[in-house]
C-alpha positions in Angstrom: -0.1 0.1 0.0 1.4 3.6 -0.7 1.2 6.5 1.1 -0.2 10.0 -0.8 2.6 12.3 -0.6 0.2 14.9 0.9 -0.7 13.0 3.7 2.9 12.0 5.1 3.7 15.7 6.1 0.3 16.0 8.1 1.2 12.4 9.6 4.5 13.6 10.6 3.8 17.0 12.2 0.7 15.2 14.1 3.1 12.8 15.5 5.5 15.5 16.3 2.7 17.5 18.2 1.7 14.3 19.9 5.4 13.4 21.2 6.0 17.1 22.3 2.7 16.8 24.2 3.7 13.8 25.8 7.1 15.1 27.0 5.7 18.3 28.4 3.1 16.2 30.5 5.7 13.6 31.6 8.0 16.4 32.5 5.6 18.1 34.7 4.6 14.6 36.3 8.0 13.9 37.0 9.0 17.0 38.7 10.1 16.5 42.3 8.3 19.2 43.9 4.4 19.5 42.7 2.9 22.7 41.5 -0.2 22.0 43.0 -1.9 20.8 46.3 -4.6 18.0 46.6 -7.5 20.4 45.5 -5.4 21.6 42.4 -4.5 25.0 43.7 -1.1 26.4 42.9 1.6 26.1 45.9 4.3 28.2 44.5 2.5 31.4 43.5 -0.1 33.5 44.9 -3.9 31.7 45.1 -6.2 34.1 43.7 -10.1 34.8 44.6 -10.8 33.7 40.8 -9.5 30.2 41.3 -11.3 29.8 44.6 -14.7 31.1 43.1 -14.1 28.3 40.5 -14.1 25.4 43.1 -17.7 24.3 43.8 -17.3 24.5 47.4 -16.9 28.4 47.6 -21.1 28.8 46.2 -22.4 26.0 48.8 -25.5 27.8 50.2 -27.5 26.1 52.8 -31.3 25.2 51.2 -33.6 28.4 51.4 -30.9 30.7 52.1 -31.1 34.3 51.1 -27.8 35.4 49.2 -26.6 38.7 50.9 -23.5 39.3 48.9 -20.3 37.8 47.4 -16.9 38.2 49.5 -13.6 37.5 48.8 -10.0 38.6 48.2 -6.7 37.3 46.3 -3.6 36.5 48.5 -1.6 39.5 49.7 2.1 39.2 50.8 2.9 41.2 53.9 5.5 43.7 53.7 7.2 42.4 56.3 7.4 38.9 55.0 6.0 35.9 56.6 2.8 34.1 55.9 0.2 36.3 54.0 -2.9 37.2 53.9 -5.1 34.4 52.5 -6.9 34.3 49.5 -10.5 33.4 50.4 -14.2 33.4 48.2 -17.6 32.6 49.5 -20.7 34.1 50.1 -22.9 35.8 53.4 -26.3 34.7 53.5 -29.1 34.2 55.8 -31.0 30.9 56.3 -34.6 30.0 57.6 -32.7 27.8 60.2 -31.1 27.5 63.5 -27.1 28.0 63.6 -26.8 24.3 64.7 -28.9 23.1 61.5 -26.9 25.2 59.5 -23.5 23.8 60.6 -24.9 20.3 61.0 -25.7 20.6 57.0 -22.4 21.9 56.2 -20.7 19.1 58.0 -22.9 16.9 55.7 -22.3 18.5 52.4 -18.4 18.9 53.2 -17.9 15.3 54.6 -19.1 13.9 51.8 -16.9 15.7 49.4 -13.8 14.2 51.7 -13.3 17.3 53.9 -12.6 16.8 57.7 -13.1 18.8 60.7 -10.5 21.1 61.6 -10.0 24.0 64.5 -12.0 27.3 63.8 -10.9 30.2 65.4 -14.1 32.4 65.8 -14.2 36.1 65.0 -15.6 38.4 67.4 -18.8 39.6 65.5 -19.6 35.8 65.2 -21.6 33.6 68.1 -20.7 30.1 66.5 -19.0 28.6 64.0 -17.1 25.5 62.2 -14.1 24.6 59.6 -13.3 21.7 57.6 -10.1 20.9 55.3 -9.2 18.6 52.7 -6.2 16.4 53.9 -2.9 17.4 52.0 -4.0 20.8 51.0 -4.0 24.2 52.8 -7.4 25.1 52.1 -10.5 25.2 54.6 -14.2 25.7 54.5 -15.2 27.8 57.4 -18.7 28.8 58.3 -19.4 31.6 60.9 -22.9 32.3 62.2 -23.2 36.1 63.1 -24.3 37.6 66.1 -28.3 38.7 65.7 -26.9 42.4 66.0 -24.6 42.2 63.6 -25.2 44.2 60.2 -23.9 41.8 58.0 -27.1 41.0 55.7 -29.0 44.3 55.8 -31.3 42.5 58.8 -32.0 39.1 58.5 -35.7 38.7 58.4 -36.8 36.9 61.6 -36.2 33.5 62.3 -33.2 33.5 60.1 -29.8 33.0 61.2 -27.1 35.4 59.3 -23.7 33.7 58.4 -20.7 33.3 56.0 -19.5 30.2 53.8 -15.9 30.9 53.1 -13.2 28.8 51.0 -10.2 30.1 52.3 -6.7 29.0 51.0 -4.0 29.4 53.5 0.0 29.8 52.4 2.0 28.1 55.4 5.5 29.0 55.8 6.2 25.5 56.5 5.5 22.7 54.5 2.1 22.0 53.4 -0.1 20.0 56.0 -0.5 16.2 55.9 
């Protein structure tokens, strides 16, 4: 069987493109130091709010919640060095539920996605909260329940609890957590 002369260059160029792509893929996979964590977020450059918004977790809302506003920021280096301000993305909302019901729902939803409980440090304008993390990542999902006096949702309707649900990416000064 003879090849048509016009097809040969196309086959050769396709083979070269395929070989180059495989080499690039192999080079990235064989590197001694990973460039992303277990959630696919970068380890060696600042994380952006946009990267976190692309994660489905940053859009989790308790069923029946009233969306108030989106919150977030890119990771920012501090002038004195050290650990930078983290990137975060999430929402502030109000739910027709108790704080316990909201936290329980998030616990089930996040556990089903492979998250485990983590230490949560409650800000002064919150009355309750919890945090979850994915093993071998720097990310945490945090849910904070605001005090009824906090003006974060342009007063929540009676019987609603105001809360924030945020995906946060912490840059640690040591190795990523295991």
